[in-house]
LUMKEZA-9167 format. One line per field, with one value per residue: residue number from 0; residue in one letter; chain; z, x, y of N, C-alpha, C, O in turn. Coordinates in steps of 0.05 Angstrom, whole numbers, plus 5000, padded with zeros to 4 digits. Layout:
kolba NUM ...
vextor A ...
lumza A ...
nc3 Z ...
nc1 X ...
nc2 Y ...
cac3 Z ...
cac1 X ...
cac2 Y ...
cc3 Z ...
cc1 X ...
cc2 Y ...
oc3 Z ...
oc1 X ...
oc2 Y ...
This chain:
kolba 0 1 2 3 4 5 6 7 8 9 10 11 12 13 14 15 16 17 18 19 20 21 22 23 24 25 26 27 28 29 30 31 32 33 34 35 36 37 38 39 40 41 42 43 44 45 46 47 48 49 50 51 52 53 54 55 56 57 58 59 60 61 62 63 64 65 66 67 68 69 70 71 72 73 74 75 76 77 78 79 80 81 82 83 84 85 86 87 88 89 90 91 92 93 94 95 96 97 98 99 100 101 102 103 104 105 106 107 108 109 110 111 112 113 114 115 116 117 118 119 120 121
vextor X X X X X X X X X X X X X X X X X X X X X X X X X X X X X X X X X X X X X X X X X X X X X X X X X X X X X X X X X X X X X X X X X X X X X X X X X X X X X X X X X X X X X X X X X X X X X X X X X X X X X X X X X X X X X X X X X X X X X X X X X X
lumza A A A A A A A A A A A A A A A A A A A A A A A A A A A A A A A A A A A A A A A A A A A A A A A A A A A A A A A A A A A A A A A A A A A A A A A A A A A A A A A A A A A A A A A A A A A A A A A A A A A A A A A A A A A A A A A A A A A A A A A A A A
nc3 5000 4983 4990 4953 4954 4923 4892 4923 4937 4927 4944 4943 4996 5001 4955 4918 4923 4901 4929 4916 4927 4913 4920 4925 4917 4947 4951 4978 4990 5034 5075 5116 5090 5091 5109 5140 5172 5184 5215 5220 5281 5306 5326 5288 5255 5250 5190 5151 5136 5101 5107 5096 5093 5073 5102 5119 5152 5184 5209 5251 5234 5179 5157 5109 5074 5056 5019 5019 4978 4948 4905 4895 4854 4829 4870 4900 4939 4947 4964 4962 4969 4986 4991 5020 5077 5111 5158 5142 5122 5117 5119 5083 5094 5067 5089 5108 5132 5187 5235 5303 5338 5335 5292 5293 5313 5299 5307 5303 5251 5194 5145 5109 5068 5036 5044 5025 5010 5029 5021 5041 5025 5054
nc1 5017 5011 5016 5019 5038 5031 5042 5057 5093 5122 5089 5059 5032 4962 4956 4943 4943 4940 4938 4950 4936 4952 4930 4951 4952 4910 4838 4809 4758 4726 4750 4772 4800 4852 4887 4947 4992 5059 5097 5163 5194 5147 5090 5058 5000 4929 4892 4850 4795 4761 4710 4692 4638 4623 4627 4659 4714 4748 4806 4800 4830 4834 4785 4738 4777 4806 4792 4773 4772 4751 4761 4737 4737 4784 4818 4838 4855 4846 4869 4848 4876 4865 4874 4923 4966 5025 5030 5011 5052 5087 5104 5062 5021 4988 4939 4909 4858 4823 4806 4792 4764 4746 4787 4834 4882 4946 4968 4926 4917 4929 4957 5006 5029 5088 5097 5093 5123 5099 5105 5093 5103 5112
nc2 4976 5044 5114 5171 5236 5299 5364 5407 5469 5535 5593 5658 5699 5695 5666 5605 5533 5466 5405 5336 5268 5204 5139 5071 5000 4980 4989 5048 5061 5050 5075 5130 5188 5236 5297 5320 5365 5389 5434 5464 5445 5436 5395 5343 5363 5358 5372 5366 5322 5269 5229 5159 5157 5205 5253 5314 5345 5398 5432 5489 5533 5531 5530 5550 5565 5522 5462 5396 5339 5277 5222 5163 5126 5136 5130 5174 5232 5300 5367 5429 5491 5555 5626 5628 5631 5654 5623 5575 5547 5488 5418 5377 5321 5265 5219 5156 5113 5081 5114 5102 5136 5204 5245 5269 5253 5234 5182 5147 5137 5096 5092 5129 5183 5208 5262 5331 5393 5455 5523 5587 5652 5716
cac3 5000 4981 4985 4940 4954 4904 4888 4940 4924 4939 4935 4959 5013 4986 4932 4920 4914 4902 4935 4908 4939 4899 4936 4909 4933 4953 4950 5004 4990 5060 5094 5117 5079 5102 5107 5163 5165 5205 5211 5235 5310 5316 5323 5265 5260 5232 5173 5140 5131 5085 5115 5076 5091 5060 5119 5119 5177 5180 5232 5250 5221 5150 5149 5090 5056 5045 5012 5014 4961 4942 4882 4901 4829 4823 4895 4905 4956 4941 4983 4950 4989 4977 5011 5036 5095 5119 5178 5129 5114 5130 5102 5084 5091 5064 5107 5104 5153 5201 5262 5320 5350 5327 5268 5295 5326 5278 5313 5297 5222 5187 5121 5106 5045 5042 5050 5004 5023 5022 5032 5035 5030 5062
cac1 5000 5027 5004 5038 5028 5044 5028 5068 5109 5125 5069 5057 5008 4938 4956 4929 4956 4923 4953 4937 4947 4944 4934 4954 4956 4883 4818 4805 4731 4713 4768 4774 4825 4856 4913 4959 5016 5079 5116 5189 5193 5120 5079 5040 4973 4907 4883 4824 4789 4737 4704 4681 4609 4618 4630 4684 4721 4771 4815 4787 4847 4833 4757 4731 4799 4814 4770 4782 4755 4761 4751 4742 4742 4812 4833 4853 4844 4858 4865 4849 4883 4862 4880 4944 4979 5051 5027 5004 5077 5091 5103 5034 5021 4962 4936 4884 4854 4797 4810 4770 4748 4758 4803 4855 4906 4961 4974 4903 4915 4945 4974 5017 5045 5115 5097 5100 5128 5084 5117 5078 5120 5097
cac2 5000 5068 5140 5189 5263 5318 5390 5428 5489 5561 5612 5683 5702 5699 5649 5579 5509 5442 5380 5312 5243 5180 5115 5047 4976 4971 5010 5061 5072 5047 5087 5158 5198 5263 5312 5331 5382 5392 5457 5460 5448 5432 5369 5340 5375 5351 5394 5360 5294 5262 5202 5142 5162 5231 5276 5328 5358 5416 5447 5515 5553 5529 5530 5571 5569 5496 5444 5369 5323 5251 5208 5135 5112 5140 5126 5198 5253 5326 5389 5455 5510 5582 5648 5617 5649 5644 5603 5549 5535 5462 5394 5366 5292 5252 5196 5141 5093 5080 5123 5092 5158 5229 5242 5289 5241 5220 5153 5132 5133 5073 5095 5156 5190 5217 5290 5351 5418 5480 5547 5611 5675 5740
cc3 5000 4977 4975 4938 4934 4904 4906 4924 4940 4927 4953 4976 4996 4962 4938 4911 4916 4907 4926 4921 4925 4915 4918 4928 4942 4951 4978 5006 5017 5082 5095 5105 5088 5098 5135 5154 5190 5198 5227 5265 5322 5312 5297 5272 5240 5216 5164 5136 5116 5092 5093 5072 5080 5077 5116 5145 5172 5207 5229 5233 5191 5140 5131 5070 5042 5039 5006 4996 4956 4918 4886 4876 4822 4847 4902 4926 4951 4963 4967 4971 4977 4999 5030 5053 5102 5140 5167 5120 5130 5109 5106 5078 5086 5081 5100 5126 5164 5230 5280 5332 5343 5302 5271 5306 5305 5283 5307 5267 5214 5165 5117 5080 5055 5049 5026 5017 5011 5036 5023 5044 5037 5045
cc1 5018 5009 5025 5026 5044 5029 5038 5085 5111 5104 5068 5032 4984 4935 4942 4948 4936 4941 4936 4951 4935 4950 4935 4957 4929 4864 4814 4776 4717 4731 4764 4800 4828 4884 4921 4982 5034 5098 5141 5185 5166 5110 5061 5012 4953 4898 4855 4820 4763 4731 4692 4651 4602 4619 4658 4689 4747 4780 4805 4804 4845 4804 4751 4753 4808 4790 4782 4762 4767 4748 4757 4747 4772 4830 4851 4839 4860 4852 4870 4854 4883 4869 4901 4958 5007 5050 5018 5029 5083 5096 5075 5035 4992 4962 4910 4882 4826 4801 4787 4753 4762 4775 4829 4881 4921 4964 4950 4899 4936 4966 4981 5032 5072 5117 5105 5102 5111 5097 5102 5095 5102 5104
cc2 5025 5092 5159 5217 5280 5344 5413 5447 5514 5580 5636 5683 5709 5681 5622 5556 5486 5418 5356 5288 5219 5155 5091 5023 4964 4994 5021 5072 5069 5058 5117 5167 5227 5274 5322 5349 5384 5414 5451 5464 5444 5403 5368 5347 5365 5376 5388 5330 5291 5234 5186 5147 5190 5256 5288 5343 5374 5427 5476 5535 5552 5530 5555 5577 5543 5479 5416 5355 5296 5239 5178 5118 5113 5135 5150 5216 5278 5346 5414 5476 5538 5602 5639 5639 5638 5622 5576 5535 5510 5441 5382 5336 5283 5227 5182 5120 5094 5088 5115 5114 5184 5224 5257 5278 5225 5190 5135 5126 5112 5078 5124 5159 5202 5247 5308 5378 5440 5503 5571 5635 5699 5763
oc3 5015 4962 4987 4923 4930 4915 4903 4901 4963 4903 4976 4970 4978 4949 4960 4895 4932 4890 4928 4926 4924 4923 4897 4951 4945 4949 4998 5022 5022 5106 5075 5110 5091 5085 5150 5130 5212 5178 5246 5273 5346 5296 5287 5293 5216 5227 5168 5133 5117 5083 5072 5051 5077 5067 5111 5159 5159 5226 5207 5220 5178 5115 5137 5051 5018 5053 4989 4999 4960 4912 4882 4878 4811 4845 4909 4929 4950 4978 4960 4990 4959 5022 5055 5044 5100 5140 5182 5111 5155 5085 5128 5058 5100 5085 5090 5138 5152 5247 5273 5335 5346 5293 5252 5309 5295 5264 5305 5260 5226 5167 5122 5071 5079 5059 5009 5033 4987 5061 4998 5067 5026 5048
oc1 5037 4990 5046 5007 5068 5008 5029 5091 5103 5101 5076 5013 4986 4914 4932 4966 4917 4959 4912 4976 4911 4973 4921 4965 4927 4872 4815 4771 4697 4728 4754 4821 4808 4901 4905 4989 5025 5113 5141 5175 5162 5122 5052 5001 4958 4898 4837 4840 4746 4746 4683 4640 4579 4614 4677 4670 4765 4764 4803 4792 4855 4800 4759 4749 4815 4770 4800 4737 4791 4725 4779 4760 4783 4855 4874 4815 4884 4833 4892 4838 4899 4870 4898 4961 5011 5066 5017 5028 5083 5092 5066 5048 4974 4983 4891 4902 4808 4800 4764 4729 4786 4778 4845 4901 4912 4963 4953 4882 4958 4989 4965 5046 5076 5138 5121 5085 5109 5099 5099 5101 5080 5093
oc2 5026 5091 5161 5222 5276 5347 5435 5443 5516 5582 5635 5668 5726 5680 5618 5560 5487 5412 5356 5289 5216 5151 5090 5027 4939 5017 5007 5090 5083 5051 5129 5154 5242 5262 5332 5349 5381 5412 5435 5485 5448 5388 5388 5339 5364 5398 5405 5316 5308 5215 5196 5141 5196 5278 5274 5351 5365 5430 5486 5552 5571 5530 5577 5592 5544 5480 5414 5358 5292 5245 5169 5097 5095 5135 5147 5214 5278 5344 5421 5478 5544 5594 5642 5662 5614 5604 5556 5512 5511 5445 5377 5328 5291 5214 5193 5112 5105 5071 5120 5109 5187 5202 5257 5293 5205 5174 5111 5111 5111 5069 5142 5141 5205 5256 5300 5386 5443 5503 5575 5638 5702 5785
């Protein structure tokens, strides 16, 4: 099983980026898929999730700016990021699994991508 994240880069404040994560090895249609991020010197932080039943969840700091989507036919999950801020700078990781309770704890997720760097300049 492999998750491959892509789409990171350098963007100015207010700009947009779209991250994509392609999963392979098995279907994830019955799993929750999501995104975390980790800034230098900080712990990995939950960003957004899309459950297998169709619910979405976002950390408060990205609500209204980020949108998560998934395509189960393609086994992908994307994160559209608009109105980016310098504090969004981090390595972004896609994840998949069946977290037993809540979605915000990294250790509860089973599969992880390698991470893609997002840098927002001021």
